[in-house]
N, C-alpha and C positions, 0 to 999 in steps of 0.2 A: 676676646670671645673665641679665637681660634682654638685654644686649649679646651675650653667648654665644649665646643663641637666635636673635639677629638675624643672627650671623656664619654660624650653621649655615643659616639661612633663605637666605642669598646663595648658599650652595653648593648647595642644593637647587634654588633658582631658576635656576642657571646649568645644571644637568643637564635642567631642563625645557625651558630655552631650545634648547639643542642637540636635544632630542627633538622639538621643534616644527620645527626647521630641519635636517632629516636631512642635507642637502647639506653643510653646515657640520660636521656631526658626523663625516662620512667624511673631509672635507678635513683635519680636526684630528687624525685618528687617525694619519696617516701618520708624523709626526715621532716619535711615542711608539713605534710599532713598531720603527723603525730603532734608536732609543735601546735598547729593550727587549732586542733581540737583543745588543747590546754589553754590556749588564749581566748577562744570563745568563751568558755566557761569563765574566765577571769574578767572579760569585758562586760558579760551578762551580769555578773555579780556587781561590778562597778556601776552599771546603769541602775540597778535596783537600789544600791546603797549610797549613791552619790548625794541625794537629797538629806539622808539621815546624818551623813558625814558632815555636810554644810551646816545643817542645824546644830549639831553637836559643837562645831568649831566657832559658832557665832552666837552664844547665848544672850550676848548684849542686844541682839536684834528680836528678842522674844516679845518685847512690849511694843515695838514699832507698830504704827498703824498702816493699814492697807492704803494703797498698793506698794508701799515702800519696801516693806519687809520681802514680800514677794518678788519684787524687782531685783533687790539686793541679793537675796538668796538663790534666785534663778540665774543671776549672772555669775555668782560663785560656783554654782553647780555646773554651769557650762564650762567654766575654767577647769575645774577639777576633772571633768570628763575629757577635756581637750589635753590637759596634762597627761591623763591615763593612756589616751591614744598616742600621744607623742612618746611616751616611755615604751608603748608597745610596739611602735614602729621600730624604735631603736634596739629594743632588747629581743624582739623577734629574730632578727638576724643572729644575734649572738647565741640565743638558746638553739636555734635550729642548727647553727654550724656546731655547736657542743654536741648535741644529739646525733648529728650527721657527720661527725668528724671523718670516720673511715670512708663514707661515701663520697663526701665531697673532695677529700684528698686523692681518691682514686680518679674522680672526674677531672680534677685539676692537673693531675699527672698526664691523663689522656690528651688533654688540651696541649699540654707542653709537647707530648709525643707527635702529635699531628702537626704542630707547627714547626718541627724541626729543631736542631740543636740539642742541648743536654737536657736531661729530665732529672732536675734536682731531686734528691731524696733526704729527708731529715736523718734517716738512720736510727731514730729513737723509737723505743717501744710504744705501743699504743697508749698504755697508761700514762707515760710521761708526756706524749703530746697532748692528751686530753688535760692534764694538769695545767700545761703551759697555756693551752687555749683558755681554760677556765680562768686562770689567773690574770691574763691579759685582758680578758673580757671584763673581769671585775674592775680592774683599774680603769677601763674605758667607761664603763657604766658609771662608776663615781664621778668622772669629769662630766658625762652627760646629765647625770642628776643635778649637779652643781649650775650647769647651763639651764636646766629645765627650770629650777627654782627661781634663777634670775629672770628667765623670760616670763614665768609665771607672775612674778612681781611686777615686771613692767607692763603686763597685761592691764593693770589698774590704770595706767596713764590714758587719759583720754586720746582719741584718734590714733595716737602711736601704737596703742595697745591692739587696736583692731586692724592695723595696717602693716606696720613695720615689724611688729612682733611675730605674727604668723610666718612672714617670709624668712626672718632670721631663724624661726624654729625649723623650717624645711632646710634651710642651709645647714644648720647644726646637725639635724638628721641625716641629711645626705653625706656630710662629711664623714661622720662616724660610721655610717652604713659602708661607705667606700673602704674604710679603714678595717672593718671586721671582714668583709669579703675578701680583700686583697691579702689579709693575714693568712689565708689558707696556703696561697702560693709563696708568699714571702717568708712564712715559718719554716717551709721547707727548704728554703735557700739560706736559713740560718740568720734571718734578719730579725733583730730584737725589736720590741715594741717601740722604744724611744726613737730607734731609727727609722722604723716604718713611718711613725708620725711626722719625722722630720722630712722624709721623702714627699708625703702628702701635702705638707704644709708648702713644700718648694714648688710643688705643682698644683696649687690650689684651686685654679680654675678647671684643670683637668679632673681633679677629685669631684668638685662640684657638678662638672658636667656628667660624671657618671653617677653620682650618689643622689642629687636633687631629683631628677626625672623618677629614680627608683623609689625615693621617699614618698613623692606624690602618688606613684601607682600602688604603693603598699597599703594607701589609705582605703582602697577599693577592696572590699571583702573578697577573700579566697585567691585574688590576683597575686598576692605576694608568693604563695605556694607554687604557682605555675611559672613565675619569673625566677624563682631561686636558682634552679639549674643552669639556666642561661646567665644569671647574674654572677654565679661562681666562675663559669667559663670566660665571661667577659672581664672579671676581675684578675683572672689568670693572665690574660692577654695584656691588660693594662700593667701588671706587674711586671711582665717582660719589659714593657716600655720603661717604667721606672727604675729598673735594674740595668737597662742599656742592652738587653739581650735581643730585642726585636731589632734594633739597629745593627747589632753584629750579625744577625742572621740575614739581613738584607744584603750586607755587604758581601757575605760569604756566597750567597746565591747570585750576586750580580755578574753578569757576562764579562769575561774577560777579552778586551780589544785583541784584535788579530795583531801578532807580533810583539805582544807585550810578554814580559817574563811572567813565570807561574807566581802568583801571590803566595806569602808565606805569613798569614796573619799570626800563627804561633810557631816561631822558629823551633827547630829540633834542638834539643839541648846540647849535641855534639857539633851543632853547625858553628862555624868560626865567628860568626857575628851574634850569636845567640848569648 
């Protein structure tokens, strides 16, 4: 649970960082507001059409007597809407990051700059970064859809479908939310998707500690927009931990005891011991 707490700590630190840098908070709000308007329209459409979709998908229940038809289709309608919300939570971040790639990349670079050490830059043109981001997001989305279908099917299991499945759904949402958000900083460092997923699986509790509270908060309307700038900042801080940069910076900034020789963390190439 220690790593889980550390992951949540990065989420809190990110919100504090944008709180101290108000201009970057406002800068990071813009992509989320645009995406939110698109998603509100989609969710309203799902709300109006879920009943018709359920009736179309279950023609065999047309002749069922009351109240069984209503109970059955009402249950399915609830599951369809829950699946839609699940996918909205996951894809909201991916779409917002894609829309706001230049915004969030600048924000992430500024976090690196204020934390000290190197400020990695991808060196790629914007169109290339957008292509890589869209490609990786699509790969992740396919994984999420597979998990979503599996969890949707498990929702029919009595008791388990109403207890374990929702918890698993938020864990899956949290993991992939963390993946999407850390991708901003890790992509600048040249870390490919497969390696990123390996890093996050290797620190699973850290990842869930960051992503699960965020996934829960994203269920609240409009809250996701206001948390996104801080989430990107916190994900950058977590990415520095995943790549070992945070620990390196701590060693560099640690005081040197009196009488100790000057440390050489990076020996000069012409040094005899280099």
